[in-house]
N, C-alpha and C positions, 0 to 999 in steps of 0.2 A: 503492499499497500503506500503512496505517495501521499506526504503531508507537506502540504507548503504553507509560507505565513510571510505576509509582504505588508510594509506598511512605508507611507510617504507622509512628511507634512509640508513642503513648500513648493510651490510651482503647480502649473497646470499639469497632469500626466493621464497617460492612459495606463491601467494596472490590469493585467490577465490573469486569470490563473490557468493551471495546465491541467492533466488528465487526473488528478489526484485530488484529495477532500484538500482544499484552500480555506484557508482564512487570511482576510484582505483588509486593510485598514485604509481608508482613504487620505485621512488627515485633514488640514484648515484649508486648503485650496479647492477650486472646484476643479471636478474628476470625471473621468470615463472609467468606468471600472465594471471586468466583462469576467463571467464565467465560462468554463469550456466545459469540462465533464465533472462528476463527482458529486459530492454534498460537501456545499461552500457554502462558506459565512461571510458576506459582503457588506462591508461599513462605511456609509460615505463621507461621516462627520460633518464639519460645519460649512462647507464650500455648496454651492448650487453644482450638485453631482447629477449624472447620467448611469444609471446600475443596469444592468442586463445580466439576467440568467439565461442559462442555455439546458443542458442535459443535465441529469440529476435533481434530487430534491435539496432545494437550496433556502437556505435564509437571508433576505435582503434588506438592510437598514438603511435610510436615508438620511435620519439623524438630522439636523439642524438646518436651517436655510429651505432654499426650494428646488427640491428635487425632480426627475422622473425614474420610476423605478418600474422596469418590465421583468415579469414572471416568465418563465420558459415554457420547456417542453414537459414538466412534470409536476411533482405536487410542493409548490413553492409557497413561502411566507414573504409576501413583500409589505413592509412597512414603509412610509413617508417621513414618519419625525413630525418635527415642532413646525415646520414650515409651511410654505402654502405648496403642494405636491402632485403630482400627475403620477397614478399607480395604474399598470397595465396587467391584467392578470396573466396573458401568454396563452398556451395551449394547452397547458397542462390543468388540475385541480389546485388553484391557487386560492389562498388567504390573505387578502391585502387588509391591512391593517392601519387606520388613520391614527393621529395623536391631534395635537392641537395646533389649527391653521385651515386653511380653505384646502380643499382636494376636490379632483375630479378623478370617478373612477371609470375604469375601461376594463370589462372583464373578457376574457378569451373565449376562446373553444369549449374548454373543461367545465366542472362543476364546481362552480366557485363561492365561497363563503366572505360575506363582507362584515365587516367590524368598524366602529367608529366611535370614536370618544367627542370631546366638547369641542364646537366650534360648527360653521357650515359645512355638511357633506353634501 
């Protein structure tokens, strides 16, 4: 089993996982974070992030700021965090979770479960 961990704090970067189970932390700037395969944990942090899942059962967190978080092909948990976020369910059975802030929900082809907290949903 491959297990990877990656973290960046400065500059706008593209971070991508590998075939194993990865944990990726975006840091403080705007990021493009991509998953490939495996069961991955993707964290956007404080920048305006674009976070994409692909294959595998993944957990994606936008965290602060205004994020776009996209589920992939399998069973993903998709959370925007505290900003104004766009959550996309993907083709799998996704669970988009909202927090404080405005958000838009777009569910994909699977059986999706929606959960929201305070704010306009």
